[in-house]
Every structure is written in structure tokens, then in C-alpha cells.
C-alpha positions in Angstrom: 0.0 0.0 0.0 1.0 3.6 -0.5 0.0 6.9 1.0 -2.3 7.6 -2.0 -4.3 4.4 -1.1 -4.7 5.7 2.5 -5.8 9.1 1.1 -8.4 7.4 -1.2 -9.7 5.4 1.8 -10.0 8.5 3.9 -11.8 10.3 1.0 -14.3 7.4 0.7 -14.8 7.4 4.5 -15.2 11.1 4.4 -12.6 11.7 7.1 -9.7 14.1 7.2 -6.2 12.7 8.2 -3.0 14.5 9.0 0.2 13.3 7.5 1.2 11.7 10.7 -2.1 9.8 10.9 -1.7 8.7 7.2 1.8 7.3 7.9 0.5 5.5 11.1 -2.4 4.0 9.2 -0.1 2.9 6.4 2.1 1.2 8.9 -0.9 -0.5 10.6 -2.5 -1.6 7.3 0.8 -3.0 6.1 1.1 -5.0 9.3 -2.4 -6.3 8.9 -2.0 -7.2 5.2 1.3 -8.9 6.0 -0.4 -11.0 8.6 -3.2 -12.0 6.2 -0.5 -12.9 3.6 1.2 -15.1 6.2 -2.0 -16.9 7.0 -2.8 -17.6 3.4 0.6 -19.2 2.9 0.0 -21.8 5.6 -0.5 -25.2 4.2 -3.5 -27.0 5.7 -3.9 -30.7 5.2 -7.2 -31.9 3.8 -9.6 -32.2 6.7 -12.3 -34.9 6.8 -15.6 -33.4 7.8 -17.4 -35.2 10.6 -20.9 -33.9 9.8 -23.4 -34.5 7.0 -25.3 -31.8 5.2 -29.0 -32.7 4.9 -32.3 -31.0 4.5 -34.0 -30.6 7.8 -37.0 -28.7 6.5 -40.4 -30.2 7.0 -43.1 -30.2 4.5 -45.6 -27.4 4.7 -49.1 -28.5 5.5 -52.2 -26.7 6.4 -53.5 -27.5 9.9 -57.2 -27.0 10.4 -58.0 -25.0 13.5 -61.1 -23.6 14.9 -60.7 -19.9 15.5 -63.6 -17.8 16.3 -64.2 -14.8 18.5 -66.2 -16.8 21.0 -63.6 -19.5 21.4 -60.8 -16.9 21.9 -62.9 -14.9 24.4 -63.8 -18.1 26.2 -60.1 -18.9 26.8 -59.5 -15.6 28.6 -60.3 -15.3 32.3 -62.2 -12.1 31.9 -64.2 -10.4 29.1 -66.7 -7.6 28.7 -69.1 -6.7 25.8 -67.5 -9.2 23.5 -63.9 -8.1 24.2 -61.2 -9.6 26.3 -60.2 -7.7 29.3 -56.5 -7.4 30.2 -54.7 -5.8 33.1 -54.0 -2.1 32.8 -50.4 -1.4 31.9 -50.0 2.2 33.0 
């Protein structure tokens, strides 16, 4: 990376950087990119997966249910004038 790359990133991020900050960021980003390069160079032996991918979704099916105002109101402990009564919140 170069200073112009840092300046472009700062422009895209809409931040202003001093020359000292640009040099510091350049050093930091070079360190990060060097570490990433080091990681990508590591040879990893082929790993056997111990799990199996499979579809766990169930089939959609329509379940018949009886919903009516009377059934719902009947399930609540208190009702008034065809409405369910709940505790006052405030």
C-alpha cells in the first residue's frame, strides 16, 4: 500500500487525516496485510468433515384450526361486551 491508497480510503470514509495519521495507518495496514498474507501461505492438510449436510425442513401442510371470536374470548379469564379484558399497563 501507499499513501495515495490511504488518502483514497480517507476520502471514501469522508474523514480528514493528518500526514502523521496517514503514515500511522499505512504502517498498521501494512502489518495487517502482512499477517493476512502469512495466514494464506499456511498449508493445511485436507480435513475430513465429521458432519453431514442434509435438508431438515419439514413439508408445509395446512392445519385446520377452529378460530372464532367466541372461542378466543372463552379462553381468557375475563371479558366484557365481546372483548377480552387485560390488566391495565399504565
